[in-house]
C-alpha beads as a LAMMPS data file, in Angstrom:
LAMMPS data file: protein, C-alpha beads

74 atoms
73 bonds

1 atom types
1 bond types

-500.0 500.0 xlo xhi
-500.0 500.0 ylo yhi
-500.0 500.0 zlo zhi

Masses

1 110.0

Atoms # bond

1 1 1 -0.117 0.036 0.031
2 1 1 1.330 3.477 -0.740
3 1 1 1.542 6.175 1.497
4 1 1 0.112 9.365 0.429
5 1 1 0.480 12.893 1.849
6 1 1 -2.445 15.206 2.272
7 1 1 -3.010 19.232 3.646
8 1 1 -6.415 19.440 5.483
9 1 1 -8.155 22.472 3.757
10 1 1 -10.010 23.332 7.095
11 1 1 -7.283 23.530 9.568
12 1 1 -3.873 23.442 7.106
13 1 1 -2.697 20.277 8.877
14 1 1 -0.110 18.628 6.915
15 1 1 -0.214 14.673 7.291
16 1 1 0.616 11.126 5.604
17 1 1 -1.695 8.232 5.484
18 1 1 -0.610 4.811 4.473
19 1 1 -3.574 3.035 3.093
20 1 1 -4.995 1.324 -0.249
21 1 1 -6.390 3.517 -2.861
22 1 1 -9.831 2.194 -2.820
23 1 1 -9.639 3.802 1.046
24 1 1 -8.620 7.171 0.372
25 1 1 -12.226 8.446 0.289
26 1 1 -12.213 7.441 4.049
27 1 1 -9.773 9.334 5.257
28 1 1 -10.185 12.172 8.032
29 1 1 -7.762 14.715 9.243
30 1 1 -6.144 13.424 12.550
31 1 1 -6.276 17.054 13.909
32 1 1 -9.753 18.336 12.902
33 1 1 -11.553 15.471 11.503
34 1 1 -11.974 17.407 8.442
35 1 1 -12.325 15.379 5.072
36 1 1 -11.324 18.142 2.574
37 1 1 -7.612 17.973 1.387
38 1 1 -5.241 18.921 -0.857
39 1 1 -3.087 15.908 -2.002
40 1 1 0.393 16.889 -1.938
41 1 1 3.575 15.212 -3.250
42 1 1 6.871 14.340 -1.691
43 1 1 10.088 13.642 -3.562
44 1 1 10.342 10.099 -4.522
45 1 1 12.854 7.957 -3.442
46 1 1 15.177 6.919 -6.228
47 1 1 17.789 4.956 -4.371
48 1 1 20.973 5.343 -2.487
49 1 1 21.395 6.559 1.083
50 1 1 22.568 9.943 2.449
51 1 1 26.210 9.390 2.449
52 1 1 26.423 7.545 -0.882
53 1 1 23.297 8.567 -3.232
54 1 1 22.756 6.577 -6.314
55 1 1 24.247 8.050 -9.633
56 1 1 20.927 7.010 -11.521
57 1 1 19.289 4.208 -12.969
58 1 1 21.487 2.495 -15.674
59 1 1 24.432 4.986 -14.779
60 1 1 27.622 3.435 -16.023
61 1 1 29.950 6.235 -14.767
62 1 1 33.034 5.068 -12.530
63 1 1 34.899 7.933 -11.185
64 1 1 35.350 10.208 -14.174
65 1 1 32.664 11.462 -16.431
66 1 1 32.568 13.337 -19.741
67 1 1 29.150 14.564 -19.146
68 1 1 29.734 16.399 -15.709
69 1 1 33.091 16.480 -15.382
70 1 1 35.829 15.020 -13.426
71 1 1 33.464 13.204 -10.810
72 1 1 30.303 11.769 -11.897
73 1 1 27.473 13.732 -10.497
74 1 1 24.645 12.317 -12.573

Bonds

1 1 1 2
2 1 2 3
3 1 3 4
4 1 4 5
5 1 5 6
6 1 6 7
7 1 7 8
8 1 8 9
9 1 9 10
10 1 10 11
11 1 11 12
12 1 12 13
13 1 13 14
14 1 14 15
15 1 15 16
16 1 16 17
17 1 17 18
18 1 18 19
19 1 19 20
20 1 20 21
21 1 21 22
22 1 22 23
23 1 23 24
24 1 24 25
25 1 25 26
26 1 26 27
27 1 27 28
28 1 28 29
29 1 29 30
30 1 30 31
31 1 31 32
32 1 32 33
33 1 33 34
34 1 34 35
35 1 35 36
36 1 36 37
37 1 37 38
38 1 38 39
39 1 39 40
40 1 40 41
41 1 41 42
42 1 42 43
43 1 43 44
44 1 44 45
45 1 45 46
46 1 46 47
47 1 47 48
48 1 48 49
49 1 49 50
50 1 50 51
51 1 51 52
52 1 52 53
53 1 53 54
54 1 54 55
55 1 55 56
56 1 56 57
57 1 57 58
58 1 58 59
59 1 59 60
60 1 60 61
61 1 61 62
62 1 62 63
63 1 63 64
64 1 64 65
65 1 65 66
66 1 66 67
67 1 67 68
68 1 68 69
69 1 69 70
70 1 70 71
71 1 71 72
72 1 72 73
73 1 73 74
């Protein structure tokens, strides 16, 4: 099941919900119990970690890259 991010139109509370797409209509704001939202989208996770992010899907750079200079940054 995916995680959805919402901002409540009534109280402006920002919250996340882990639920099935078929249950999105049942969501209530945990702060005011409202049911009118703006769905917000976070930055998707594409791999790697904070100390060693991934260079991208299918990247074949190995230290030196002609696209971005001496160190691969793409």
